[in-house]
mmCIF file of the N, C-alpha and C atoms, coordinates in Angstrom:
data_MODEL
# 
_entry.id   MODEL 
# 
loop_
_atom_site.group_PDB 
_atom_site.id 
_atom_site.type_symbol 
_atom_site.label_atom_id 
_atom_site.label_alt_id 
_atom_site.label_comp_id 
_atom_site.label_asym_id 
_atom_site.label_entity_id 
_atom_site.label_seq_id 
_atom_site.pdbx_PDB_ins_code 
_atom_site.Cartn_x 
_atom_site.Cartn_y 
_atom_site.Cartn_z 
_atom_site.occupancy 
_atom_site.B_iso_or_equiv 
_atom_site.pdbx_formal_charge 
_atom_site.auth_seq_id 
_atom_site.auth_comp_id 
_atom_site.auth_asym_id 
_atom_site.auth_atom_id 
_atom_site.pdbx_PDB_model_num 
ATOM 1   N N  . UNK A 1 1  ? 94.317  114.556 58.330  1.00 0.00 ? 1  UNK A N  1 
ATOM 2   C CA . UNK A 1 1  ? 94.404  115.911 59.556  1.00 0.00 ? 1  UNK A CA 1 
ATOM 3   C C  . UNK A 1 1  ? 95.377  115.611 60.400  1.00 0.00 ? 1  UNK A C  1 
ATOM 4   N N  . UNK A 1 2  ? 95.985  116.474 60.601  1.00 0.00 ? 2  UNK A N  1 
ATOM 5   C CA . UNK A 1 2  ? 97.604  117.069 61.606  1.00 0.00 ? 2  UNK A CA 1 
ATOM 6   C C  . UNK A 1 2  ? 96.753  117.321 62.616  1.00 0.00 ? 2  UNK A C  1 
ATOM 7   N N  . UNK A 1 3  ? 97.259  117.608 63.708  1.00 0.00 ? 3  UNK A N  1 
ATOM 8   C CA . UNK A 1 3  ? 97.358  118.288 64.708  1.00 0.00 ? 3  UNK A CA 1 
ATOM 9   C C  . UNK A 1 3  ? 98.536  118.968 65.578  1.00 0.00 ? 3  UNK A C  1 
ATOM 10  N N  . UNK A 1 4  ? 98.646  120.310 65.214  1.00 0.00 ? 4  UNK A N  1 
ATOM 11  C CA . UNK A 1 4  ? 99.743  120.696 65.510  1.00 0.00 ? 4  UNK A CA 1 
ATOM 12  C C  . UNK A 1 4  ? 99.553  121.363 66.821  1.00 0.00 ? 4  UNK A C  1 
ATOM 13  N N  . UNK A 1 5  ? 98.816  122.066 67.596  1.00 0.00 ? 5  UNK A N  1 
ATOM 14  C CA . UNK A 1 5  ? 98.642  122.651 69.264  1.00 0.00 ? 5  UNK A CA 1 
ATOM 15  C C  . UNK A 1 5  ? 98.446  121.242 69.950  1.00 0.00 ? 5  UNK A C  1 
ATOM 16  N N  . UNK A 1 6  ? 99.669  120.730 70.445  1.00 0.00 ? 6  UNK A N  1 
ATOM 17  C CA . UNK A 1 6  ? 99.574  120.260 71.945  1.00 0.00 ? 6  UNK A CA 1 
ATOM 18  C C  . UNK A 1 6  ? 100.319 120.710 72.393  1.00 0.00 ? 6  UNK A C  1 
ATOM 19  N N  . UNK A 1 7  ? 99.493  120.608 74.228  1.00 0.00 ? 7  UNK A N  1 
ATOM 20  C CA . UNK A 1 7  ? 100.514 120.906 75.000  1.00 0.00 ? 7  UNK A CA 1 
ATOM 21  C C  . UNK A 1 7  ? 101.248 120.619 75.182  1.00 0.00 ? 7  UNK A C  1 
ATOM 22  N N  . UNK A 1 8  ? 102.325 121.250 75.647  1.00 0.00 ? 8  UNK A N  1 
ATOM 23  C CA . UNK A 1 8  ? 103.813 120.019 76.499  1.00 0.00 ? 8  UNK A CA 1 
ATOM 24  C C  . UNK A 1 8  ? 103.673 119.985 78.181  1.00 0.00 ? 8  UNK A C  1 
ATOM 25  N N  . UNK A 1 9  ? 103.309 119.013 78.683  1.00 0.00 ? 9  UNK A N  1 
ATOM 26  C CA . UNK A 1 9  ? 103.873 119.287 80.357  1.00 0.00 ? 9  UNK A CA 1 
ATOM 27  C C  . UNK A 1 9  ? 104.808 118.922 80.142  1.00 0.00 ? 9  UNK A C  1 
ATOM 28  N N  . UNK A 1 10 ? 105.426 119.803 81.542  1.00 0.00 ? 10 UNK A N  1 
ATOM 29  C CA . UNK A 1 10 ? 106.891 119.838 82.271  1.00 0.00 ? 10 UNK A CA 1 
ATOM 30  C C  . UNK A 1 10 ? 106.488 119.446 83.723  1.00 0.00 ? 10 UNK A C  1 
ATOM 31  N N  . UNK A 1 11 ? 107.763 119.110 84.031  1.00 0.00 ? 11 UNK A N  1 
ATOM 32  C CA . UNK A 1 11 ? 107.785 119.631 86.071  1.00 0.00 ? 11 UNK A CA 1 
ATOM 33  C C  . UNK A 1 11 ? 108.058 118.195 86.536  1.00 0.00 ? 11 UNK A C  1 
ATOM 34  N N  . UNK A 1 12 ? 107.465 118.324 87.776  1.00 0.00 ? 12 UNK A N  1 
ATOM 35  C CA . UNK A 1 12 ? 108.505 116.717 88.493  1.00 0.00 ? 12 UNK A CA 1 
ATOM 36  C C  . UNK A 1 12 ? 106.925 116.451 89.027  1.00 0.00 ? 12 UNK A C  1 
ATOM 37  N N  . UNK A 1 13 ? 107.040 114.540 88.751  1.00 0.00 ? 13 UNK A N  1 
ATOM 38  C CA . UNK A 1 13 ? 105.356 113.982 89.318  1.00 0.00 ? 13 UNK A CA 1 
ATOM 39  C C  . UNK A 1 13 ? 106.132 113.853 90.828  1.00 0.00 ? 13 UNK A C  1 
ATOM 40  N N  . UNK A 1 14 ? 107.442 114.254 91.491  1.00 0.00 ? 14 UNK A N  1 
ATOM 41  C CA . UNK A 1 14 ? 107.235 113.778 92.155  1.00 0.00 ? 14 UNK A CA 1 
ATOM 42  C C  . UNK A 1 14 ? 106.220 114.213 93.247  1.00 0.00 ? 14 UNK A C  1 
ATOM 43  N N  . UNK A 1 15 ? 106.344 115.776 93.020  1.00 0.00 ? 15 UNK A N  1 
ATOM 44  C CA . UNK A 1 15 ? 105.170 116.635 94.104  1.00 0.00 ? 15 UNK A CA 1 
ATOM 45  C C  . UNK A 1 15 ? 103.695 115.731 94.218  1.00 0.00 ? 15 UNK A C  1 
ATOM 46  N N  . UNK A 1 16 ? 103.233 115.450 93.125  1.00 0.00 ? 16 UNK A N  1 
ATOM 47  C CA . UNK A 1 16 ? 102.225 114.301 92.450  1.00 0.00 ? 16 UNK A CA 1 
ATOM 48  C C  . UNK A 1 16 ? 101.801 113.154 93.567  1.00 0.00 ? 16 UNK A C  1 
ATOM 49  N N  . UNK A 1 17 ? 103.683 112.679 93.565  1.00 0.00 ? 17 UNK A N  1 
ATOM 50  C CA . UNK A 1 17 ? 103.382 111.231 94.611  1.00 0.00 ? 17 UNK A CA 1 
ATOM 51  C C  . UNK A 1 17 ? 103.500 111.178 95.732  1.00 0.00 ? 17 UNK A C  1 
ATOM 52  N N  . UNK A 1 18 ? 103.975 112.448 96.580  1.00 0.00 ? 18 UNK A N  1 
ATOM 53  C CA . UNK A 1 18 ? 103.890 113.138 97.923  1.00 0.00 ? 18 UNK A CA 1 
ATOM 54  C C  . UNK A 1 18 ? 102.704 113.171 98.153  1.00 0.00 ? 18 UNK A C  1 
ATOM 55  N N  . UNK A 1 19 ? 102.155 114.333 97.702  1.00 0.00 ? 19 UNK A N  1 
ATOM 56  C CA . UNK A 1 19 ? 100.805 114.503 97.776  1.00 0.00 ? 19 UNK A CA 1 
ATOM 57  C C  . UNK A 1 19 ? 99.860  113.100 97.850  1.00 0.00 ? 19 UNK A C  1 
ATOM 58  N N  . UNK A 1 20 ? 99.795  112.039 97.067  1.00 0.00 ? 20 UNK A N  1 
ATOM 59  C CA . UNK A 1 20 ? 98.761  110.839 97.071  1.00 0.00 ? 20 UNK A CA 1 
ATOM 60  C C  . UNK A 1 20 ? 99.257  110.102 98.432  1.00 0.00 ? 20 UNK A C  1 
ATOM 61  N N  . UNK A 1 21 ? 100.984 110.094 98.856  1.00 0.00 ? 21 UNK A N  1 
ATOM 62  C CA . UNK A 1 21 ? 101.395 109.007 99.731  1.00 0.00 ? 21 UNK A CA 1 
ATOM 63  C C  . UNK A 1 21 ? 100.724 110.250 100.998 1.00 0.00 ? 21 UNK A C  1 
ATOM 64  N N  . UNK A 1 22 ? 100.666 111.266 101.311 1.00 0.00 ? 22 UNK A N  1 
ATOM 65  C CA . UNK A 1 22 ? 100.455 112.024 102.527 1.00 0.00 ? 22 UNK A CA 1 
ATOM 66  C C  . UNK A 1 22 ? 98.624  111.238 102.581 1.00 0.00 ? 22 UNK A C  1 
ATOM 67  N N  . UNK A 1 23 ? 98.036  111.121 101.622 1.00 0.00 ? 23 UNK A N  1 
ATOM 68  C CA . UNK A 1 23 ? 96.610  109.941 101.647 1.00 0.00 ? 23 UNK A CA 1 
ATOM 69  C C  . UNK A 1 23 ? 96.709  109.250 103.000 1.00 0.00 ? 23 UNK A C  1 
ATOM 70  N N  . UNK A 1 24 ? 97.666  108.557 102.564 1.00 0.00 ? 24 UNK A N  1 
ATOM 71  C CA . UNK A 1 24 ? 97.566  107.238 103.259 1.00 0.00 ? 24 UNK A CA 1 
ATOM 72  C C  . UNK A 1 24 ? 97.536  107.438 105.082 1.00 0.00 ? 24 UNK A C  1 
ATOM 73  N N  . UNK A 1 25 ? 98.504  107.735 105.339 1.00 0.00 ? 25 UNK A N  1 
ATOM 74  C CA . UNK A 1 25 ? 98.940  108.503 106.772 1.00 0.00 ? 25 UNK A CA 1 
ATOM 75  C C  . UNK A 1 25 ? 97.720  109.017 107.431 1.00 0.00 ? 25 UNK A C  1 
ATOM 76  N N  . UNK A 1 26 ? 97.531  110.160 106.243 1.00 0.00 ? 26 UNK A N  1 
ATOM 77  C CA . UNK A 1 26 ? 96.188  110.914 106.696 1.00 0.00 ? 26 UNK A CA 1 
ATOM 78  C C  . UNK A 1 26 ? 95.384  110.448 107.198 1.00 0.00 ? 26 UNK A C  1 
ATOM 79  N N  . UNK A 1 27 ? 94.719  109.319 106.739 1.00 0.00 ? 27 UNK A N  1 
ATOM 80  C CA . UNK A 1 27 ? 93.658  108.354 106.625 1.00 0.00 ? 27 UNK A CA 1 
ATOM 81  C C  . UNK A 1 27 ? 93.708  107.478 107.711 1.00 0.00 ? 27 UNK A C  1 
ATOM 82  N N  . UNK A 1 28 ? 95.074  106.985 107.925 1.00 0.00 ? 28 UNK A N  1 
ATOM 83  C CA . UNK A 1 28 ? 95.708  105.967 108.968 1.00 0.00 ? 28 UNK A CA 1 
ATOM 84  C C  . UNK A 1 28 ? 95.372  106.992 110.219 1.00 0.00 ? 28 UNK A C  1 
ATOM 85  N N  . UNK A 1 29 ? 96.001  107.903 110.386 1.00 0.00 ? 29 UNK A N  1 
ATOM 86  C CA . UNK A 1 29 ? 95.855  108.494 111.784 1.00 0.00 ? 29 UNK A CA 1 
ATOM 87  C C  . UNK A 1 29 ? 94.499  109.238 112.216 1.00 0.00 ? 29 UNK A C  1 
ATOM 88  N N  . UNK A 1 30 ? 93.652  109.337 111.363 1.00 0.00 ? 30 UNK A N  1 
ATOM 89  C CA . UNK A 1 30 ? 92.225  109.524 111.401 1.00 0.00 ? 30 UNK A CA 1 
ATOM 90  C C  . UNK A 1 30 ? 91.080  108.367 111.861 1.00 0.00 ? 30 UNK A C  1 
ATOM 91  N N  . UNK A 1 31 ? 91.426  107.445 111.408 1.00 0.00 ? 31 UNK A N  1 
ATOM 92  C CA . UNK A 1 31 ? 90.870  106.396 111.796 1.00 0.00 ? 31 UNK A CA 1 
ATOM 93  C C  . UNK A 1 31 ? 91.001  105.930 112.971 1.00 0.00 ? 31 UNK A C  1 
ATOM 94  N N  . UNK A 1 32 ? 92.721  105.894 113.269 1.00 0.00 ? 32 UNK A N  1 
ATOM 95  C CA . UNK A 1 32 ? 93.244  105.395 114.456 1.00 0.00 ? 32 UNK A CA 1 
ATOM 96  C C  . UNK A 1 32 ? 92.988  106.004 115.553 1.00 0.00 ? 32 UNK A C  1 
ATOM 97  N N  . UNK A 1 33 ? 93.052  107.493 115.326 1.00 0.00 ? 33 UNK A N  1 
ATOM 98  C CA . UNK A 1 33 ? 92.590  108.509 116.618 1.00 0.00 ? 33 UNK A CA 1 
ATOM 99  C C  . UNK A 1 33 ? 90.766  108.194 116.838 1.00 0.00 ? 33 UNK A C  1 
ATOM 100 N N  . UNK A 1 34 ? 90.069  108.059 116.081 1.00 0.00 ? 34 UNK A N  1 
ATOM 101 C CA . UNK A 1 34 ? 88.877  107.891 116.416 1.00 0.00 ? 34 UNK A CA 1 
ATOM 102 C C  . UNK A 1 34 ? 88.321  106.631 116.935 1.00 0.00 ? 34 UNK A C  1 
ATOM 103 N N  . UNK A 1 35 ? 88.859  105.521 116.654 1.00 0.00 ? 35 UNK A N  1 
ATOM 104 C CA . UNK A 1 35 ? 88.663  104.305 117.076 1.00 0.00 ? 35 UNK A CA 1 
ATOM 105 C C  . UNK A 1 35 ? 89.216  104.166 118.931 1.00 0.00 ? 35 UNK A C  1 
ATOM 106 N N  . UNK A 1 36 ? 90.287  105.101 119.302 1.00 0.00 ? 36 UNK A N  1 
ATOM 107 C CA . UNK A 1 36 ? 90.828  104.863 120.474 1.00 0.00 ? 36 UNK A CA 1 
ATOM 108 C C  . UNK A 1 36 ? 90.197  105.638 121.094 1.00 0.00 ? 36 UNK A C  1 
ATOM 109 N N  . UNK A 1 37 ? 89.381  106.664 120.432 1.00 0.00 ? 37 UNK A N  1 
ATOM 110 C CA . UNK A 1 37 ? 88.560  107.616 121.166 1.00 0.00 ? 37 UNK A CA 1 
ATOM 111 C C  . UNK A 1 37 ? 87.101  106.889 122.108 1.00 0.00 ? 37 UNK A C  1 
ATOM 112 N N  . UNK A 1 38 ? 86.611  106.049 120.461 1.00 0.00 ? 38 UNK A N  1 
ATOM 113 C CA . UNK A 1 38 ? 85.639  105.163 120.646 1.00 0.00 ? 38 UNK A CA 1 
ATOM 114 C C  . UNK A 1 38 ? 85.968  104.398 122.054 1.00 0.00 ? 38 UNK A C  1 
ATOM 115 N N  . UNK A 1 39 ? 86.726  103.500 121.937 1.00 0.00 ? 39 UNK A N  1 
ATOM 116 C CA . UNK A 1 39 ? 87.128  102.357 122.827 1.00 0.00 ? 39 UNK A CA 1 
ATOM 117 C C  . UNK A 1 39 ? 87.174  103.154 124.372 1.00 0.00 ? 39 UNK A C  1 
ATOM 118 N N  . UNK A 1 40 ? 87.944  104.181 124.424 1.00 0.00 ? 40 UNK A N  1 
ATOM 119 C CA . UNK A 1 40 ? 88.141  104.447 125.831 1.00 0.00 ? 40 UNK A CA 1 
ATOM 120 C C  . UNK A 1 40 ? 86.742  105.058 126.289 1.00 0.00 ? 40 UNK A C  1 
ATOM 121 N N  . UNK A 1 41 ? 85.870  105.726 125.049 1.00 0.00 ? 41 UNK A N  1 
ATOM 122 C CA . UNK A 1 41 ? 84.719  106.084 125.754 1.00 0.00 ? 41 UNK A CA 1 
ATOM 123 C C  . UNK A 1 41 ? 83.851  104.783 126.300 1.00 0.00 ? 41 UNK A C  1 
ATOM 124 N N  . UNK A 1 42 ? 83.867  103.386 125.972 1.00 0.00 ? 42 UNK A N  1 
ATOM 125 C CA . UNK A 1 42 ? 83.459  102.094 126.153 1.00 0.00 ? 42 UNK A CA 1 
ATOM 126 C C  . UNK A 1 42 ? 84.399  101.685 127.259 1.00 0.00 ? 42 UNK A C  1 
ATOM 127 N N  . UNK A 1 43 ? 84.897  101.808 127.571 1.00 0.00 ? 43 UNK A N  1 
ATOM 128 C CA . UNK A 1 43 ? 86.086  101.419 128.432 1.00 0.00 ? 43 UNK A CA 1 
ATOM 129 C C  . UNK A 1 43 ? 87.310  101.937 129.302 1.00 0.00 ? 43 UNK A C  1 
ATOM 130 N N  . UNK A 1 44 ? 86.475  103.362 129.689 1.00 0.00 ? 44 UNK A N  1 
ATOM 131 C CA . UNK A 1 44 ? 87.419  104.567 130.439 1.00 0.00 ? 44 UNK A CA 1 
ATOM 132 C C  . UNK A 1 44 ? 88.822  103.805 131.330 1.00 0.00 ? 44 UNK A C  1 
ATOM 133 N N  . UNK A 1 45 ? 88.758  102.523 131.968 1.00 0.00 ? 45 UNK A N  1 
ATOM 134 C CA . UNK A 1 45 ? 89.878  102.004 132.035 1.00 0.00 ? 45 UNK A CA 1 
ATOM 135 C C  . UNK A 1 45 ? 91.160  101.832 131.902 1.00 0.00 ? 45 UNK A C  1 
ATOM 136 N N  . UNK A 1 46 ? 90.997  101.436 130.707 1.00 0.00 ? 46 UNK A N  1 
ATOM 137 C CA . UNK A 1 46 ? 92.135  101.341 129.474 1.00 0.00 ? 46 UNK A CA 1 
ATOM 138 C C  . UNK A 1 46 ? 92.569  102.090 128.890 1.00 0.00 ? 46 UNK A C  1 
ATOM 139 N N  . UNK A 1 47 ? 92.049  103.718 128.924 1.00 0.00 ? 47 UNK A N  1 
ATOM 140 C CA . UNK A 1 47 ? 92.689  104.432 128.436 1.00 0.00 ? 47 UNK A CA 1 
ATOM 141 C C  . UNK A 1 47 ? 94.362  104.602 128.217 1.00 0.00 ? 47 UNK A C  1 
ATOM 142 N N  . UNK A 1 48 ? 94.818  103.887 129.390 1.00 0.00 ? 48 UNK A N  1 
ATOM 143 C CA . UNK A 1 48 ? 96.295  104.329 129.369 1.00 0.00 ? 48 UNK A CA 1 
ATOM 144 C C  . UNK A 1 48 ? 96.766  103.468 128.457 1.00 0.00 ? 48 UNK A C  1 
ATOM 145 N N  . UNK A 1 49 ? 96.551  102.473 128.342 1.00 0.00 ? 49 UNK A N  1 
ATOM 146 C CA . UNK A 1 49 ? 96.922  101.216 127.770 1.00 0.00 ? 49 UNK A CA 1 
ATOM 147 C C  . UNK A 1 49 ? 96.524  101.652 126.028 1.00 0.00 ? 49 UNK A C  1 
ATOM 148 N N  . UNK A 1 50 ? 95.548  102.009 125.959 1.00 0.00 ? 50 UNK A N  1 
ATOM 149 C CA . UNK A 1 50 ? 95.086  102.504 124.570 1.00 0.00 ? 50 UNK A CA 1 
ATOM 150 C C  . UNK A 1 50 ? 96.119  103.638 123.938 1.00 0.00 ? 50 UNK A C  1 
ATOM 151 N N  . UNK A 1 51 ? 96.235  104.453 125.193 1.00 0.00 ? 51 UNK A N  1 
ATOM 152 C CA . UNK A 1 51 ? 96.892  105.645 124.207 1.00 0.00 ? 51 UNK A CA 1 
ATOM 153 C C  . UNK A 1 51 ? 98.646  105.611 124.235 1.00 0.00 ? 51 UNK A C  1 
ATOM 154 N N  . UNK A 1 52 ? 99.050  104.847 124.831 1.00 0.00 ? 52 UNK A N  1 
ATOM 155 C CA . UNK A 1 52 ? 100.145 104.004 124.863 1.00 0.00 ? 52 UNK A CA 1 
ATOM 156 C C  . UNK A 1 52 ? 100.033 103.078 123.203 1.00 0.00 ? 52 UNK A C  1 
ATOM 157 N N  . UNK A 1 53 ? 99.452  102.352 122.825 1.00 0.00 ? 53 UNK A N  1 
ATOM 158 C CA . UNK A 1 53 ? 99.336  101.932 121.559 1.00 0.00 ? 53 UNK A CA 1 
ATOM 159 C C  . UNK A 1 53 ? 99.382  102.520 120.567 1.00 0.00 ? 53 UNK A C  1 
ATOM 160 N N  . UNK A 1 54 ? 98.203  103.775 120.678 1.00 0.00 ? 54 UNK A N  1 
ATOM 161 C CA . UNK A 1 54 ? 98.074  104.229 119.842 1.00 0.00 ? 54 UNK A CA 1 
ATOM 162 C C  . UNK A 1 54 ? 99.570  105.648 119.314 1.00 0.00 ? 54 UNK A C  1 
ATOM 163 N N  . UNK A 1 55 ? 100.141 106.116 120.562 1.00 0.00 ? 55 UNK A N  1 
ATOM 164 C CA . UNK A 1 55 ? 101.468 106.854 120.172 1.00 0.00 ? 55 UNK A CA 1 
ATOM 165 C C  . UNK A 1 55 ? 102.111 105.419 118.821 1.00 0.00 ? 55 UNK A C  1 
ATOM 166 N N  . UNK A 1 56 ? 101.844 104.790 119.847 1.00 0.00 ? 56 UNK A N  1 
ATOM 167 C CA . UNK A 1 56 ? 103.416 103.467 118.778 1.00 0.00 ? 56 UNK A CA 1 
ATOM 168 C C  . UNK A 1 56 ? 102.665 102.900 117.640 1.00 0.00 ? 56 UNK A C  1 
ATOM 169 N N  . UNK A 1 57 ? 101.244 103.223 117.107 1.00 0.00 ? 57 UNK A N  1 
ATOM 170 C CA . UNK A 1 57 ? 101.096 102.867 115.979 1.00 0.00 ? 57 UNK A CA 1 
ATOM 171 C C  . UNK A 1 57 ? 101.168 104.035 114.952 1.00 0.00 ? 57 UNK A C  1 
ATOM 172 N N  . UNK A 1 58 ? 100.795 105.817 116.089 1.00 0.00 ? 58 UNK A N  1 
ATOM 173 C CA . UNK A 1 58 ? 101.040 106.692 115.005 1.00 0.00 ? 58 UNK A CA 1 
ATOM 174 C C  . UNK A 1 58 ? 102.499 106.996 114.447 1.00 0.00 ? 58 UNK A C  1 
ATOM 175 N N  . UNK A 1 59 ? 103.479 106.641 115.181 1.00 0.00 ? 59 UNK A N  1 
ATOM 176 C CA . UNK A 1 59 ? 105.201 106.547 115.233 1.00 0.00 ? 59 UNK A CA 1 
ATOM 177 C C  . UNK A 1 59 ? 105.087 105.579 113.494 1.00 0.00 ? 59 UNK A C  1 
ATOM 178 N N  . UNK A 1 60 ? 104.501 104.632 114.079 1.00 0.00 ? 60 UNK A N  1 
ATOM 179 C CA . UNK A 1 60 ? 104.438 103.537 112.425 1.00 0.00 ? 60 UNK A CA 1 
ATOM 180 C C  . UNK A 1 60 ? 104.171 104.387 111.365 1.00 0.00 ? 60 UNK A C  1 
ATOM 181 N N  . UNK A 1 61 ? 103.058 104.829 111.587 1.00 0.00 ? 61 UNK A N  1 
ATOM 182 C CA . UNK A 1 61 ? 102.083 105.850 110.543 1.00 0.00 ? 61 UNK A CA 1 
ATOM 183 C C  . UNK A 1 61 ? 103.049 106.837 110.019 1.00 0.00 ? 61 UNK A C  1 
ATOM 184 N N  . UNK A 1 62 ? 103.708 107.612 111.035 1.00 0.00 ? 62 UNK A N  1 
ATOM 185 C CA . UNK A 1 62 ? 104.003 108.747 110.458 1.00 0.00 ? 62 UNK A CA 1 
ATOM 186 C C  . UNK A 1 62 ? 105.607 107.796 109.540 1.00 0.00 ? 62 UNK A C  1 
ATOM 187 N N  . UNK A 1 63 ? 106.060 107.252 110.118 1.00 0.00 ? 63 UNK A N  1 
ATOM 188 C CA . UNK A 1 63 ? 107.346 106.695 109.446 1.00 0.00 ? 63 UNK A CA 1 
ATOM 189 C C  . UNK A 1 63 ? 106.744 106.520 107.778 1.00 0.00 ? 63 UNK A C  1 
ATOM 190 N N  . UNK A 1 64 ? 105.622 105.639 107.420 1.00 0.00 ? 64 UNK A N  1 
ATOM 191 C CA . UNK A 1 64 ? 105.175 106.138 106.146 1.00 0.00 ? 64 UNK A CA 1 
ATOM 192 C C  . UNK A 1 64 ? 104.978 107.022 105.398 1.00 0.00 ? 64 UNK A C  1 
ATOM 193 N N  . UNK A 1 65 ? 105.026 108.182 106.226 1.00 0.00 ? 65 UNK A N  1 
ATOM 194 C CA . UNK A 1 65 ? 104.607 109.519 105.542 1.00 0.00 ? 65 UNK A CA 1 
ATOM 195 C C  . UNK A 1 65 ? 105.489 109.952 104.795 1.00 0.00 ? 65 UNK A C  1 
ATOM 196 N N  . UNK A 1 66 ? 106.842 110.017 105.801 1.00 0.00 ? 66 UNK A N  1 
ATOM 197 C CA . UNK A 1 66 ? 108.426 110.595 105.987 1.00 0.00 ? 66 UNK A CA 1 
ATOM 198 C C  . UNK A 1 66 ? 109.254 109.686 104.403 1.00 0.00 ? 66 UNK A C  1 
ATOM 199 N N  . UNK A 1 67 ? 108.814 108.382 104.792 1.00 0.00 ? 67 UNK A N  1 
ATOM 200 C CA . UNK A 1 67 ? 109.073 107.270 103.727 1.00 0.00 ? 67 UNK A CA 1 
ATOM 201 C C  . UNK A 1 67 ? 108.858 108.137 102.486 1.00 0.00 ? 67 UNK A C  1 
ATOM 202 N N  . UNK A 1 68 ? 107.414 108.201 101.833 1.00 0.00 ? 68 UNK A N  1 
ATOM 203 C CA . UNK A 1 68 ? 106.756 108.562 100.980 1.00 0.00 ? 68 UNK A CA 1 
ATOM 204 C C  . UNK A 1 68 ? 107.116 110.086 100.560 1.00 0.00 ? 68 UNK A C  1 
ATOM 205 N N  . UNK A 1 69 ? 107.794 111.357 101.829 1.00 0.00 ? 69 UNK A N  1 
ATOM 206 C CA . UNK A 1 69 ? 108.420 112.939 101.347 1.00 0.00 ? 69 UNK A CA 1 
ATOM 207 C C  . UNK A 1 69 ? 109.935 111.852 101.127 1.00 0.00 ? 69 UNK A C  1 
ATOM 208 N N  . UNK A 1 70 ? 110.567 111.105 101.637 1.00 0.00 ? 70 UNK A N  1 
ATOM 209 C CA . UNK A 1 70 ? 111.701 111.037 101.376 1.00 0.00 ? 70 UNK A CA 1 
ATOM 210 C C  . UNK A 1 70 ? 111.929 110.022 99.707  1.00 0.00 ? 70 UNK A C  1 
ATOM 211 N N  . UNK A 1 71 ? 110.844 109.307 99.650  1.00 0.00 ? 71 UNK A N  1 
ATOM 212 C CA . UNK A 1 71 ? 110.741 108.854 98.459  1.00 0.00 ? 71 UNK A CA 1 
ATOM 213 C C  . UNK A 1 71 ? 110.686 110.211 96.829  1.00 0.00 ? 71 UNK A C  1 
ATOM 214 N N  . UNK A 1 72 ? 110.272 111.028 97.555  1.00 0.00 ? 72 UNK A N  1 
ATOM 215 C CA . UNK A 1 72 ? 109.645 111.643 96.063  1.00 0.00 ? 72 UNK A CA 1 
ATOM 216 C C  . UNK A 1 72 ? 111.315 112.977 95.789  1.00 0.00 ? 72 UNK A C  1 
ATOM 217 N N  . UNK A 1 73 ? 112.512 113.193 96.997  1.00 0.00 ? 73 UNK A N  1 
ATOM 218 C CA . UNK A 1 73 ? 113.602 113.652 96.823  1.00 0.00 ? 73 UNK A CA 1 
ATOM 219 C C  . UNK A 1 73 ? 114.323 112.693 95.751  1.00 0.00 ? 73 UNK A C  1 
ATOM 220 N N  . UNK A 1 74 ? 114.633 111.151 96.701  1.00 0.00 ? 74 UNK A N  1 
ATOM 221 C CA . UNK A 1 74 ? 115.082 110.336 96.121  1.00 0.00 ? 74 UNK A CA 1 
ATOM 222 C C  . UNK A 1 74 ? 115.552 109.760 94.559  1.00 0.00 ? 74 UNK A C  1 
ATOM 223 N N  . UNK A 1 75 ? 113.736 109.643 94.414  1.00 0.00 ? 75 UNK A N  1 
ATOM 224 C CA . UNK A 1 75 ? 113.824 109.143 92.952  1.00 0.00 ? 75 UNK A CA 1 
ATOM 225 C C  . UNK A 1 75 ? 113.314 110.197 91.862  1.00 0.00 ? 75 UNK A C  1 
ATOM 226 N N  . UNK A 1 76 ? 112.936 111.901 92.375  1.00 0.00 ? 76 UNK A N  1 
ATOM 227 C CA . UNK A 1 76 ? 112.807 112.707 91.740  1.00 0.00 ? 76 UNK A CA 1 
ATOM 228 C C  . UNK A 1 76 ? 113.717 113.696 90.934  1.00 0.00 ? 76 UNK A C  1 
ATOM 229 N N  . UNK A 1 77 ? 114.958 113.186 91.978  1.00 0.00 ? 77 UNK A N  1 
ATOM 230 C CA . UNK A 1 77 ? 115.963 113.727 91.373  1.00 0.00 ? 77 UNK A CA 1 
ATOM 231 C C  . UNK A 1 77 ? 116.607 112.701 90.019  1.00 0.00 ? 77 UNK A C  1 
# 
């Protein structure tokens, strides 16, 4: 028995890779902002320090998303 109708998949897997790469930073940012808000609600006097640390962490997490985006172009070509 021979199968003659096989579907052929064409395209670039880089778009799927970027979609998966965007999940990590998205989850990381959500958790980070939630925990910062929780800590600010518990101790309002340290809100400034928490905000500063949150923005430093935000830059690091966003860098991961940009690296994933750039890798799609570099390795997908």
